[in-house]
C-alpha positions as CSV (number, residue, x, y, z in Angstrom):
1,M,-13.1,9.7,6.3
2,I,-14.9,8.8,2.9
3,A,-15.1,12.8,2.1
4,A,-11.6,13.3,2.9
5,K,-10.3,10.4,0.8
6,K,-12.5,11.5,-1.7
7,A,-11.2,14.9,-2.0
8,F,-7.5,14.2,-1.5
9,F,-7.7,11.1,-4.3
10,D,-9.8,12.9,-6.7
11,V,-8.4,16.3,-6.7
12,G,-5.2,16.3,-4.6
13,Y,-3.7,17.4,-1.4
14,A,-3.0,21.4,-2.5
15,A,-6.4,21.4,-4.2
16,A,-8.4,19.7,-1.4
17,S,-9.9,22.3,1.2
18,I,-10.7,21.3,4.9
19,E,-14.2,23.3,4.1
20,A,-15.2,21.3,1.2
21,I,-14.3,18.1,3.3
22,A,-16.3,18.9,6.2
23,A,-19.5,20.6,3.9
24,E,-19.2,16.8,2.2
25,A,-19.0,15.3,5.4
26,G,-21.8,17.2,6.9
27,V,-19.6,18.2,9.8
28,S,-17.9,21.7,10.8
29,K,-14.5,22.7,9.9
30,V,-14.2,23.1,13.6
31,T,-15.2,19.4,14.0
32,V,-12.5,18.3,11.1
33,Y,-9.8,20.7,13.3
34,N,-10.8,19.4,16.7
35,H,-10.3,15.7,15.2
36,F,-7.3,16.2,13.1
37,Q,-5.4,19.5,14.0
38,D,-4.6,20.4,10.3
39,K,-4.8,19.4,6.6
40,R,-1.8,17.4,7.1
41,G,-3.1,15.3,9.8
42,L,-6.5,14.8,8.0
43,F,-4.6,13.6,4.9
44,A,-2.8,11.0,6.7
45,A,-6.0,9.9,8.4
46,A,-7.5,9.1,5.2
47,V,-4.4,7.5,3.5
48,E,-4.0,5.6,6.9
49,H,-8.1,4.5,6.5
50,E,-7.3,3.7,3.0
51,C,-4.4,1.2,3.8
52,E,-6.7,-0.2,6.8
53,N,-9.6,-1.0,3.9
54,I,-7.1,-2.8,1.8
55,R,-5.0,-4.2,4.8
56,G,-8.3,-7.3,5.7
57,Q,-7.9,-8.3,2.2
58,L,-4.5,-8.8,2.3
59,L,-4.6,-11.5,5.0
60,F,-1.8,-10.1,6.9
61,D,-3.3,-11.0,10.3
62,Q,-4.2,-14.6,9.5
63,N,-1.9,-17.7,9.9
64,Q,-4.8,-20.2,8.3
65,G,-4.5,-21.4,4.9
66,P,-1.5,-22.0,2.6
67,L,1.1,-19.2,2.8
68,R,1.2,-19.2,-1.0
69,E,-2.2,-18.7,-1.3
70,R,-1.9,-15.7,1.3
71,L,0.9,-14.3,-0.7
72,L,-0.8,-14.4,-4.0
73,A,-3.7,-12.8,-2.2
74,F,-1.4,-9.9,-1.1
75,G,0.1,-9.2,-4.5
76,K,-3.0,-9.4,-6.3
77,S,-4.7,-7.3,-3.9
78,M,-1.8,-4.7,-3.7
79,V,-1.2,-4.6,-7.7
80,A,-5.2,-4.0,-8.2
81,F,-5.2,-1.3,-5.7
82,L,-2.4,0.5,-7.2
83,S,-3.6,0.3,-10.6
84,R,-6.9,1.8,-9.5
85,P,-7.4,4.9,-11.5
86,E,-8.0,7.1,-8.5
87,M,-4.6,5.8,-7.1
88,I,-2.7,6.5,-10.2
89,R,-4.0,10.2,-10.1
90,F,-3.6,10.3,-6.5
91,E,0.0,9.3,-6.7
92,Q,0.7,11.8,-9.6
93,R,-0.9,14.3,-7.5
94,I,1.6,13.6,-4.6
95,A,4.4,13.5,-6.8
96,A,3.9,17.1,-8.2
97,E,2.9,18.6,-4.7
98,I,6.1,17.5,-2.8
99,E,8.3,19.8,-4.4
100,R,6.1,22.7,-2.7
101,E,5.8,20.5,0.6
102,P,8.1,18.1,1.3
103,E,6.8,16.7,4.3
104,L,3.9,15.4,2.3
105,G,5.7,12.9,0.7
106,Q,7.1,11.7,4.2
107,C,3.7,11.8,5.5
108,F,2.1,9.5,2.8
109,L,4.8,7.3,2.9
110,E,4.4,6.7,6.6
111,A,1.0,6.4,6.5
112,G,0.4,3.9,3.4
113,P,3.1,2.4,2.0
114,R,5.7,2.0,5.0
115,R,2.5,0.5,7.3
116,M,1.8,-1.7,4.5
117,H,5.6,-2.7,4.2
118,R,5.7,-3.5,8.0
119,A,2.4,-5.5,8.0
120,L,4.0,-7.8,5.2
121,A,7.4,-8.2,7.1
122,D,5.4,-8.8,10.2
123,L,3.4,-11.7,8.5
124,L,6.8,-13.0,6.9
125,A,8.7,-12.8,10.3
126,R,5.6,-14.8,12.1
127,E,5.9,-17.4,9.1
128,R,9.8,-17.5,9.6
129,D,9.0,-18.0,13.4
130,R,6.8,-21.2,12.5
131,G,9.8,-22.5,10.2
132,T,8.0,-22.0,7.0
133,L,10.4,-19.4,5.6
134,A,14.1,-19.3,6.2
135,L,14.8,-15.5,6.0
136,E,17.1,-13.4,8.6
137,D,15.4,-9.8,7.4
138,P,11.8,-9.9,7.3
139,M,11.8,-6.3,6.1
140,Q,14.1,-7.1,3.2
141,A,12.2,-9.8,2.3
142,A,8.8,-7.9,2.2
143,E,10.5,-5.1,0.0
144,H,11.6,-8.4,-2.4
145,L,7.8,-9.6,-2.6
146,A,6.4,-6.3,-3.5
147,A,9.0,-5.1,-5.6
148,M,8.4,-8.6,-7.9
149,C,4.9,-8.1,-7.6
150,K,4.8,-4.6,-8.8
151,G,7.6,-5.3,-11.3
152,L,8.2,-2.9,-14.4
153,A,4.5,-2.6,-14.9
154,D,4.3,0.1,-11.8
155,M,6.7,2.6,-13.8
156,E,3.9,1.7,-17.0
157,R,1.1,2.1,-14.7
158,R,2.7,5.5,-13.2
159,F,3.2,7.3,-16.7
160,T,0.6,5.6,-19.0
161,G,-2.2,5.4,-16.5
162,K,-2.7,1.9,-18.0
163,S,-2.2,-1.9,-16.5
164,D,-3.0,-5.4,-18.0
165,P,-4.8,-7.2,-15.3
166,N,-3.8,-10.6,-17.1
167,A,-0.1,-9.7,-17.2
168,A,-0.2,-8.6,-13.3
169,K,-1.8,-12.1,-12.5
170,R,1.0,-13.8,-14.0
171,R,3.5,-11.6,-12.6
172,V,2.3,-11.8,-9.1
173,R,2.1,-15.7,-9.4
174,S,5.7,-15.8,-10.6
175,A,6.9,-13.7,-8.2
176,V,5.4,-15.5,-5.3
177,D,6.8,-18.6,-6.4
178,L,10.0,-17.5,-7.1
179,F,9.6,-15.8,-3.4
180,L,8.8,-19.0,-2.1
181,R,12.0,-21.0,-3.9
182,G,14.2,-18.6,-2.4
183,Y,13.2,-17.8,1.1
184,G,10.9,-21.1,1.4
185,S,12.4,-23.3,4.5
186,G,13.2,-26.2,2.1
187,S,15.5,-24.1,0.0
188,C,17.7,-22.4,2.5
189,K,21.4,-22.2,1.5
190,D,24.4,-20.8,3.2
191,D,25.9,-17.6,1.8
């Protein structure tokens, strides 16, 4: 997985070759094909693997500790992950390659962003069930939180390759506080 992630993140999907990935991993090309069927399967597995690595930092599966702290950890980890130079390059390459291979975009979205979105929504649903949050649609609430944490800086990061870590911390803190004011069980309002 490390060799596949490195290849896809460093050179992109189109330029990555199964032969080079197998050689880097010290296995045969046949072994790679037996495990992943094709390049797209290996790509999906590499993206899923990377998401699982970051998922542990996001505290999705823990119900301990103050919710605000867990949401802050989520926001900071997500923004830091997206701001890594290799992630910026990877997203740029995927965007460029989608024109030739539209299915690649769906593969990436399902293996990465949608999995993370569902995990955050599951956390928010558990908090709703515990009475900590007042929300009807955990998927929509998860989208709200993620979008606020990324903010306009997400576009700046994508198009300039630069990000300001201090501004990101302030934005995440503000996003989480606003989220909790809106969805916290003490602030439930009728529409």
